[in-house]
C-alpha positions as CSV (number, residue, x, y, z in Angstrom):
1,M,-6.7,37.4,-23.2
2,L,-9.1,34.9,-21.6
3,R,-12.0,36.7,-19.9
4,I,-14.4,34.5,-17.9
5,K,-17.8,36.2,-17.4
6,E,-19.7,33.6,-15.3
7,I,-19.9,30.0,-14.1
8,A,-22.1,28.2,-16.6
9,Y,-22.9,25.2,-14.4
10,T,-21.6,22.9,-11.7
11,A,-21.8,19.2,-12.4
12,Y,-21.4,16.0,-10.4
13,P,-20.6,12.6,-11.7
14,I,-23.1,9.9,-10.6
15,T,-23.2,6.1,-11.0
16,D,-26.9,5.3,-10.5
17,L,-29.3,7.7,-12.3
18,A,-32.4,6.6,-10.4
19,R,-30.7,6.8,-7.0
20,A,-29.2,10.2,-7.8
21,R,-32.4,11.6,-9.1
22,H,-34.3,10.4,-6.0
23,F,-31.7,12.3,-3.9
24,Y,-31.5,15.6,-6.0
25,E,-35.3,15.7,-6.7
26,G,-36.8,13.9,-3.8
27,V,-34.5,14.9,-0.9
28,L,-33.2,18.3,-2.1
29,N,-36.4,19.1,-3.9
30,L,-34.8,20.4,-7.1
31,K,-36.8,20.5,-10.3
32,V,-35.4,19.2,-13.6
33,T,-35.0,22.0,-16.2
34,T,-33.1,20.1,-18.9
35,Q,-32.2,16.5,-19.5
36,F,-30.9,14.4,-22.4
37,E,-29.6,10.9,-23.0
38,H,-27.0,9.7,-25.5
39,E,-26.2,6.0,-25.9
40,G,-27.6,5.1,-22.4
41,R,-25.7,7.9,-20.7
42,H,-27.6,10.8,-19.1
43,W,-27.2,14.5,-18.3
44,V,-29.8,16.1,-16.0
45,E,-29.8,19.9,-15.1
46,Y,-31.5,21.7,-12.2
47,D,-31.6,25.5,-12.3
48,V,-30.9,26.9,-8.8
49,G,-31.4,30.7,-8.9
50,P,-29.3,32.1,-11.7
51,A,-27.0,29.0,-11.7
52,T,-27.3,25.4,-12.9
53,L,-26.4,22.2,-11.1
54,A,-26.1,19.1,-13.2
55,I,-25.7,15.4,-12.6
56,S,-24.4,13.0,-15.2
57,N,-23.0,9.6,-16.0
58,M,-21.8,10.7,-19.5
59,S,-18.2,9.8,-18.8
60,A,-18.6,7.2,-16.1
61,D,-15.3,5.4,-17.2
62,K,-13.3,8.7,-16.8
63,W,-15.2,11.0,-14.4
64,K,-15.6,9.4,-11.0
65,P,-17.6,10.6,-8.0
66,S,-15.5,11.8,-5.1
67,A,-15.8,13.6,-1.8
68,D,-12.3,15.1,-2.4
69,G,-13.3,17.4,-5.2
70,P,-14.9,20.9,-5.0
71,A,-18.4,21.3,-3.5
72,V,-21.3,23.5,-4.6
73,A,-22.8,25.5,-1.7
74,L,-26.6,25.4,-1.8
75,E,-28.2,28.5,-0.1
76,V,-31.2,27.5,1.9
77,E,-34.1,29.7,3.3
78,A,-34.3,27.9,6.6
79,F,-31.1,26.2,7.8
80,D,-32.5,24.4,10.8
81,A,-35.5,23.0,8.8
82,A,-33.2,21.9,6.0
83,I,-30.9,20.1,8.5
84,T,-33.9,18.4,10.1
85,A,-35.2,17.3,6.7
86,L,-31.8,15.9,5.6
87,R,-31.4,14.0,8.9
88,A,-35.0,12.6,8.5
89,A,-34.0,11.4,5.0
90,S,-30.9,9.7,6.5
91,V,-28.5,11.8,4.4
92,T,-24.8,11.4,5.4
93,F,-23.2,14.4,7.0
94,L,-19.5,14.8,6.3
95,I,-19.3,17.9,8.5
96,D,-22.0,18.5,11.0
97,P,-23.8,21.8,11.1
98,M,-21.6,24.7,12.3
99,D,-21.7,28.5,12.7
100,T,-18.8,30.4,11.2
101,G,-19.9,33.8,12.4
102,V,-20.7,34.9,8.8
103,C,-22.8,31.8,7.8
104,R,-24.2,28.5,9.0
105,M,-23.2,25.5,7.0
106,A,-23.0,21.7,6.9
107,I,-21.4,19.4,4.3
108,I,-23.4,16.4,3.2
109,A,-22.8,13.6,0.7
110,D,-25.0,12.6,-2.2
111,P,-25.5,8.8,-2.8
112,D,-22.2,8.6,-4.7
113,G,-20.2,10.4,-2.0
114,N,-19.9,13.8,-3.8
115,S,-19.8,16.7,-1.3
116,L,-22.5,19.4,-1.2
117,V,-22.6,22.3,1.2
118,I,-25.9,23.3,2.8
119,H,-25.5,27.0,3.5
120,Q,-27.2,30.0,5.0
121,R,-25.7,33.5,5.0
122,R,-26.1,35.6,8.1
123,A,-28.4,38.6,7.7
124,A,-26.5,41.8,7.2
């Protein structure tokens, strides 16, 4: 029987490494924890709490960026400050900030159009 014990990582396909790294490192302020290159293709990982978010152009001919796929939700400490910083960086909002009653969230796009959720849980 298959028994899944955790999610190892979430990865996003990207087309322009420098542009993607500027977004993930410069705008989202993530720190690189692992990276490697093989035949001009790149894999870059960022540890986010106990999880890992990766960006890659390893399979650029088969794995394409899309706003239609799943989206990782990034928990932020200060929702309003995060939204202000993202707007100041001219990040595209796919869904404007909203309050669901249990959380506050907005969906943004990375430079390739992949969706990411900016999220803050309500205090219990």
